[in-house]
C-alpha positions in Angstrom: 91.9 138.9 92.3 95.1 137.3 93.2 95.2 133.9 91.7 96.4 132.3 95.1 93.6 133.9 97.0 91.2 132.8 94.4 92.2 129.3 94.8 92.1 129.4 98.4 88.5 130.7 98.3 87.3 128.0 95.7 88.9 125.5 98.1 87.0 126.6 100.9 83.8 126.5 98.8 84.5 122.8 97.8 85.3 121.8 101.5 82.1 123.4 102.6 80.0 121.1 100.7 81.1 118.2 102.8 79.1 117.2 105.8 82.2 116.0 107.4 84.7 118.7 107.1 83.3 121.0 109.9 84.9 121.3 113.1 88.6 122.2 113.9 91.7 120.1 113.2 93.2 118.4 116.1 96.5 116.5 116.3 95.7 115.2 119.9 96.7 111.4 120.3 93.8 109.0 120.1 93.2 105.3 119.9 94.3 104.0 116.5 91.2 103.3 114.2 90.8 99.8 112.6 89.9 100.6 109.1 89.0 96.8 108.4 85.3 96.2 107.6 83.4 94.7 110.5 81.9 91.2 109.5 80.5 88.2 111.0 83.8 86.6 111.7 84.8 89.4 114.0 85.0 88.4 117.4 83.6 90.0 120.7 85.4 90.4 124.0 84.5 86.9 124.8 86.3 85.6 121.8 83.0 84.5 120.2 81.5 85.6 116.8 79.3 88.9 117.1 75.7 88.5 117.3 73.6 90.3 114.7 72.8 93.2 117.2 76.6 93.4 118.2 77.6 93.2 114.5 75.1 96.1 113.7 76.4 98.2 116.7 80.2 97.6 115.7 79.4 98.7 112.0 77.8 102.0 113.4 80.6 102.6 115.8 83.3 102.1 113.3 81.5 104.3 110.8 81.3 107.1 113.6 84.9 106.6 114.5 86.1 107.1 111.0 83.6 110.0 110.4 84.8 112.1 113.5 88.4 111.4 112.7 88.0 112.6 109.2 86.1 115.7 110.5 89.0 116.4 113.0 92.1 115.3 111.4 91.3 114.4 107.8 93.9 112.0 106.2 93.4 108.4 106.2 89.9 108.3 107.6 88.8 110.7 104.8 90.3 108.4 102.3 88.5 105.4 103.6 85.2 107.4 103.5 85.9 108.4 99.9 86.5 105.1 98.7 83.3 103.9 100.2 81.5 106.8 98.5 83.1 105.7 95.3 82.0 102.0 95.8 78.4 103.3 96.3 78.7 105.4 93.0 79.9 102.2 91.1 77.1 100.3 92.5 74.3 102.7 91.9 75.6 105.1 89.3 74.5 108.1 91.2 76.8 111.2 90.5 76.2 112.7 94.1 78.2 109.8 95.4 81.1 110.6 93.3 80.7 114.2 94.4 80.9 113.1 98.1 84.0 110.9 97.1 85.8 113.9 95.7 85.0 116.2 98.6 86.2 113.7 101.0 89.4 113.0 99.0 90.0 116.8 98.9 89.9 116.8 102.8 92.3 113.9 103.0 94.7 115.5 100.5 94.5 118.9 102.4 95.9 117.2 105.6 98.2 114.8 103.9 99.6 114.8 100.3 99.9 111.3 100.3 96.1 111.2 99.9 96.3 113.8 96.8 96.6 110.7 94.7 93.2 109.5 95.3 91.8 112.9 94.8 93.5 112.9 91.4 92.0 109.7 90.6 88.4 110.7 91.4 88.5 113.9 89.5 90.2 111.8 86.6 87.1 109.3 87.1 84.7 112.2 87.0 86.2 113.6 83.7 86.1 110.0 82.0 82.5 109.5 83.2 81.3 112.9 81.8 80.7 114.7 85.1 80.8 118.5 84.5 82.1 119.8 87.9 81.4 123.4 86.9 77.9 122.7 87.8 78.5 122.4 91.4 82.0 123.8 91.8 81.6 127.1 90.0 85.1 128.4 88.2 86.8 125.0 88.8 88.3 123.3 85.8 88.8 119.6 86.1 92.2 119.6 84.0 93.6 122.0 86.6 92.2 119.9 89.4 93.8 116.7 88.0 97.2 118.3 87.5 97.3 120.0 90.8 96.3 116.8 92.8 98.8 114.6 91.1 101.5 117.3 91.4 100.8 117.6 95.1 101.1 113.6 95.4 104.5 113.9 93.8 105.7 115.9 96.7 104.3 113.6 99.3 107.7 112.4 100.4 106.6 108.7 99.6 108.6 107.4 96.7 106.2 104.7 95.6 103.1 107.3 95.8 105.2 110.1 93.9 106.2 107.4 91.1 102.4 106.7 90.5 101.5 110.3 90.7 104.0 111.1 87.9 102.7 108.0 85.8 99.2 109.5 86.3 100.3 113.0 85.4 101.6 111.4 82.3 98.3 110.0 81.5 96.6 113.3 82.1 99.0 115.1 79.7 98.4 112.3 77.1 94.7 112.7 77.4 95.1 116.4 76.8 97.6 116.2 73.9 100.7 117.4 75.8 103.0 114.7 74.6 106.3 116.3 75.5 105.2 116.8 78.9 103.7 113.5 79.3 107.0 111.8 78.1 108.8 113.5 80.9 106.2 112.4 83.3 106.5 108.7 82.4 110.3 108.9 82.5 109.9 110.2 86.2 107.5 107.6 87.1 109.7 104.9 85.9 112.9 106.4 87.6 111.3 106.7 91.0 108.3 104.3 90.9 109.7 101.1 90.3 109.2 98.2 87.6 105.5 98.4 87.3 105.3 102.1 86.4 108.3 101.5 83.9 106.2 98.7 82.1 103.1 100.9 82.2 105.0 104.0 81.0 106.7 102.1 78.4 103.3 101.0 76.9 102.0 104.5 76.9 105.3 105.9 75.2 105.0 103.3 72.6 101.6 104.3 72.0 103.0 108.0 71.7 105.4 106.8 69.1 108.5 107.4 71.4 110.0 104.2 70.7 113.5 105.0 72.0 112.0 106.2 75.5 109.9 103.0 75.8 113.0 100.9 75.1 114.8 102.6 77.8 111.8 102.3 80.2 111.7 98.4 79.3 115.4 98.3 80.2 114.9 100.0 83.6 112.2 97.6 84.5 114.1 94.7 83.6 116.9 95.7 85.7 114.5 95.9 88.5 113.9 92.0 87.6 110.4 92.5 86.2 110.1 89.3 84.1 107.3 90.8 81.9 109.4 93.8 81.1 112.4 91.7 80.2 110.1 89.6 77.9 108.8 92.9 76.1 112.4 94.2 76.0 113.5 91.1 74.2 110.6 91.6 71.7 111.5 95.3 71.1 115.3 94.3 70.8 114.5 91.9 68.1 112.5 94.4 66.3 115.4 96.6 65.9 117.5 93.5 65.1 119.6 93.4 68.3 119.3 89.7 68.4 122.0 88.8 71.0 120.8 91.4 73.5 117.2 90.3 72.6 118.2 86.7 73.6 119.9 87.9 76.9 116.6 89.6 77.8 114.6 86.5 77.2 117.0 84.6 79.1 116.9 86.8 82.1 113.1 86.6 82.1 113.2 82.9 81.7 115.6 82.9 84.8 113.1 84.8 86.6 110.5 81.9 85.8 108.5 83.4 83.1 107.5 80.4 81.1 106.4 82.5 78.2 109.8 84.1 78.0 111.3 80.4 78.0 109.1 79.8 75.1 110.2 82.9 73.3 113.8 82.0 73.9 113.2 78.5 72.6 111.6 79.7 69.4 114.5 82.2 68.7 117.0 79.4 69.1 115.0 77.1 66.8 115.3 79.8 64.2 118.9 80.1 64.8 119.1 76.3 64.3 120.5 75.7 68.0 118.1 72.9 68.5 119.7 71.6 72.0 119.4 75.2 73.4 115.9 75.2 72.2 114.8 71.9 73.6 116.3 73.1 77.2 114.2 76.4 76.9 111.2 74.5 75.9 111.6 72.2 78.8 112.0 74.9 81.3 109.0 76.6 79.9 107.0 73.6 80.1 108.2 72.9 83.7 106.9 76.5 84.5 103.4 75.3 83.4 103.4 76.6 79.7 101.5 73.9 78.2 102.0 75.3 74.6 105.9 74.4 75.4 105.1 70.9 76.7 103.0 70.2 73.6 105.7 71.5 71.1 108.3 69.4 73.0 106.2 66.3 72.8 105.7 66.9 69.2 109.6 66.8 68.8 109.6 63.7 70.8 107.2 61.9 68.7 109.0 62.9 65.5 112.2 61.5 66.8 110.4 58.3 67.9 110.5 58.7 71.5 106.9 58.0 72.2 107.1 57.4 76.0 108.7 60.6 76.4 106.0 62.2 74.3 103.2 60.4 76.3 104.7 61.9 79.6 104.6 65.5 78.1 101.2 65.1 76.3 99.8 63.7 79.6 100.9 66.9 81.4 99.2 69.0 78.9 96.0 66.9 79.0 95.9 67.1 82.7 95.6 71.0 81.8 92.6 70.3 79.6 94.5 70.4 76.1 92.1 68.3 74.1 94.6 67.6 71.2 97.0 66.2 73.9 94.4 64.2 75.5 93.5 62.6 71.9 97.2 61.5 71.3 97.3 60.1 75.0 94.3 58.1 74.2 95.5 57.1 70.7 98.9 55.7 72.1 97.1 54.1 75.1 94.9 52.1 72.4 98.1 51.1 70.7 99.5 49.8 73.9 96.0 48.1 74.7 95.7 50.1 77.8 91.7 50.6 77.5 91.2 52.2 81.0 93.7 55.0 80.4 92.6 55.5 76.7 88.9 55.9 77.9 89.9 58.6 80.6 92.0 60.6 78.2 89.6 60.3 75.3 86.8 61.3 77.4 88.4 64.6 78.2 88.9 65.3 74.4 85.4 64.2 73.6 84.0 66.5 76.2 85.6 69.3 74.2 83.6 68.2 71.0 86.4 66.3 69.4 84.6 63.9 67.3 87.4 61.7 66.7 88.1 61.3 70.4 84.1 60.4 70.9 84.3 57.8 68.2 87.4 56.1 69.6 85.9 56.3 73.1 82.7 54.6 71.6 84.7 51.6 70.1 86.7 51.1 73.4 83.8 51.4 76.1 82.1 48.2 75.4 78.3 48.3 76.0 78.3 51.9 77.1 79.9 53.0 74.0 76.9 53.8 71.9 76.4 57.3 73.4 79.8 58.3 72.5 79.2 56.9 68.8 76.0 59.1 68.7 77.9 62.2 69.9 80.6 61.6 67.3 78.1 61.0 64.5 76.1 64.1 65.5 79.6 65.8 64.9 79.7 64.5 61.3 82.1 61.8 62.0 81.3 59.2 59.2 82.8 56.1 60.4 81.1 56.8 63.8 77.9 56.8 62.0 78.6 53.5 60.3 79.5 52.0 63.8 76.5 53.4 65.3 74.2 51.8 62.8 75.7 48.4 63.6 75.5 48.8 67.4 71.6 49.2 67.0 71.6 45.4 66.2 69.0 43.2 68.0 70.5 40.8 70.4 68.6 37.6 70.3 69.4 33.9 68.8 66.9 34.8 65.8 68.8 38.1 64.9 72.2 36.6 65.3 71.2 33.8 62.9 70.0 36.4 60.5 73.1 38.5 60.8 75.3 35.4 60.5 73.7 34.2 57.1 73.6 37.9 55.7 77.3 38.3 56.5 78.3 35.0 54.9 76.5 36.1 51.8 78.8 39.3 51.7 77.0 42.0 53.6 79.6 43.8 55.6 77.1 45.7 57.5 75.5 42.4 58.7 79.0 41.1 59.8 79.4 44.3 61.9 75.8 43.8 63.5 76.9 40.3 64.2 80.0 41.2 65.7 78.4 43.9 68.0 75.6 41.3 69.0 78.3 38.7 69.9 80.3 41.1 71.9 77.3 42.1 73.9 76.9 38.4 74.7 80.5 38.0 75.5 80.9 35.6 72.5 84.4 36.7 71.5 85.1 34.0 69.1 82.1 34.8 67.1 82.8 38.5 67.4 86.3 37.9 66.1 85.1 35.8 63.2 82.5 38.4 62.2 85.1 41.2 62.3 87.6 39.2 60.2 84.8 38.9 57.5 83.7 42.5 57.7 87.6 43.5 57.2 87.6 41.2 54.2 84.6 42.8 52.7 86.5 46.2 53.2 84.7 47.6 56.2 87.1 50.1 57.8 85.4 49.8 61.2 85.9 46.0 61.1 89.4 46.1 60.1 90.2 48.9 62.9 88.6 46.8 65.5 90.1 43.6 64.5 93.5 45.3 64.7 92.7 46.4 68.2 91.7 43.0 69.1 95.1 41.7 67.5 97.1 44.3 69.5 95.4 43.1 72.8 96.4 39.6 72.3 100.0 40.3 71.1 99.3 39.3 67.4 101.5 42.4 66.3 102.0 41.3 62.5 98.3 40.6 62.2 97.4 44.0 63.8 99.7 45.8 61.5 98.1 44.2 58.4 94.8 45.0 59.5 95.7 48.6 60.7 97.1 49.2 57.3 94.1 47.9 55.5 91.8 50.0 57.7 94.1 53.0 57.1 93.9 52.5 53.4 90.0 52.3 54.0 90.3 55.8 55.4 90.3 55.0 59.2 92.5 57.8 60.8 92.7 55.9 64.1 94.4 53.0 62.1 96.8 55.3 60.3 97.9 56.6 63.7 98.4 53.0 65.0 100.6 52.1 62.1 102.6 55.3 62.6 103.1 54.2 66.4 104.2 50.7 65.1 106.8 52.0 62.6 108.0 54.6 65.3 108.8 51.8 67.9 109.3 48.8 65.5 106.2 46.9 66.6 105.2 44.1 64.1 107.5 46.0 61.5 111.1 47.2 61.4 111.4 50.6 63.1 111.4 53.3 60.2 110.7 56.8 61.1 110.1 58.2 57.7 107.5 55.7 57.4 106.0 56.8 60.6 105.9 60.3 59.4 104.1 59.3 56.3 101.3 57.6 58.2 101.1 60.7 60.5 100.5 62.7 57.5 97.9 60.3 56.3 96.2 60.6 59.9 96.1 64.1 59.6 94.6 64.3 56.2 91.8 62.0 57.7 91.1 64.5 60.3 92.9 63.5 63.3 94.0 66.8 65.1 96.8 65.3 67.2 98.3 63.9 64.0 98.2 67.3 62.4 99.8 68.8 65.3 102.8 66.3 65.0 103.1 67.0 61.3 102.6 70.7 61.2 102.2 72.2 64.8 98.8 73.2 64.4 
C-alpha cells in the first residue's frame, strides 16, 4: 500500500475515536469564544457576581461552545479541550484521559499546524509514561508520531512555535540516540527560537558532549540579553581559560541585573587581586538582593575596622533571615549597649537554633531570659547551662542572705545566684557587687555580665578588663566584645591585628559570626 495512503487511513482511524471530530469543517464567521475559565468572580449582564445557578449554566454553555467549535473548525478549541483532558489525566492517572487529549490535539493539529506542538507534547508524555499506543492505534509508532507532530509545528509559520518545536525534536532525537540530528535540531531551535531555547539547547548539548556547540548557543542567548546565559557563558569561558572574555560575559550579566553574575565577577576580581573592582561588584550584587554578597562585603568591612558599615550590611542580610548575620548584629548592639536592638536580632538567630544567640538573648532579656537560657542549654551551650542554674535561685530575704554568705565564702555559683536574685528585685548595687565577686572567683558568666554592665554605664576601661578576663575563661561573647573594642579603639588603642586575634578566639569558642569574619564560613 502507498505509504501516504496508509498514513491517511491511520489518521482517519485516529480521528474517528473522538466524540468531537464528527461533523463538517466550517470557516463561517462566528462570535469569538472566551476561553477563560468561568468562576465566581465572573459578572452577569447587570454587573453582579454570578449566582450558583448562573455559574453552572455559564460553565456548561462555555463547554458546549468550545466543543462545537472544535467539532466544526478544530484549532484553538480542540487545544483547549486537549489541555483540559490532560489536566484530568494528571489528576486521576486514567490513560483514557490522555488518549482523549491526544485525539483532540490531533484534530487541532490537522486544522492549524501551530497546534501540532501540543500534539507532539502529548505523544511525548504518553511515551514517557509508558502508554503503548499500538493497543488502541494499531500500526502507529510513537516515535513517528512525535517526529511528525514536531516537524509539522516547525512549518507552522510562527517563529516562536517553530523554535520550540526544533528544540523538542532535539529532545526526541536525544531520547532515541540520534545525536547528530539532535545537535542540528538544538542549533535551529536556538537560531529561530530565542534566548530560552538557546540556553535549554546548550544544556542538552553539554550533556551530549558537544562543548563547542553549547558555547555557541550560550553566546547567542547572551546576545539576546539573557542574563542566565551570560553567566553560564562566563563559566564556560573560564573553563577554557578565556578569562577576559569570561569577565566580559559576567559583566554583561551583572549589567542585566543578575546578582549571581555580579558575585561571580567579584570572586574573579578577588582572585586577580583587583580588590577595588571586587568590592564594587560585591556591592552591586548585594544591592540586587544577593545576601551572600552582602555578608561577604560586610566581612571585609569588619576586617578593615569599619564596623558601622558592616552593621548596615549585616542588618540587610539579617532582614533576609541570615542567622549568622543576625548574630553579628546582636553582638555589635550588645557592644553598643543597645539592648532592644540586640534582642530583636538575637531573637531571629535563636529561632534558627543558634545556641550562642539564645544564650546572649537570655542574658539580655531580664526576667524573661530564662526561657532562652533553657533553649541554649538544650542546644549544649555550657555557659548557658551555668547561667540557667543560677537563674533558678529563690527570691526571698532568707535566700538572698544565704547566697550572700556563701558568695563571701568563695562560692562563685552563689555569687551568680545572688546577682540574679538582686536583679529580679531591681537591686542593681547588690547585683553589681555579686557580679564583681563572681568575676574575681573566675566565673566567665559573671565577668561577661559585669563587662556588659560596665559598657552600659560608659566604664570602658573596666569593661575591657572584664571582657578580656571572660574571654580567657572561654566566653566567646566576651572575645567578640574585645575584638570590637580593638577595632574601634574603645577602652584600648585601636589595633586591627589585635581585633583579628580576638575574632579568631571567638571563632574557636564556637561563635558562627566570628568564624565567618575569620574564614568566610
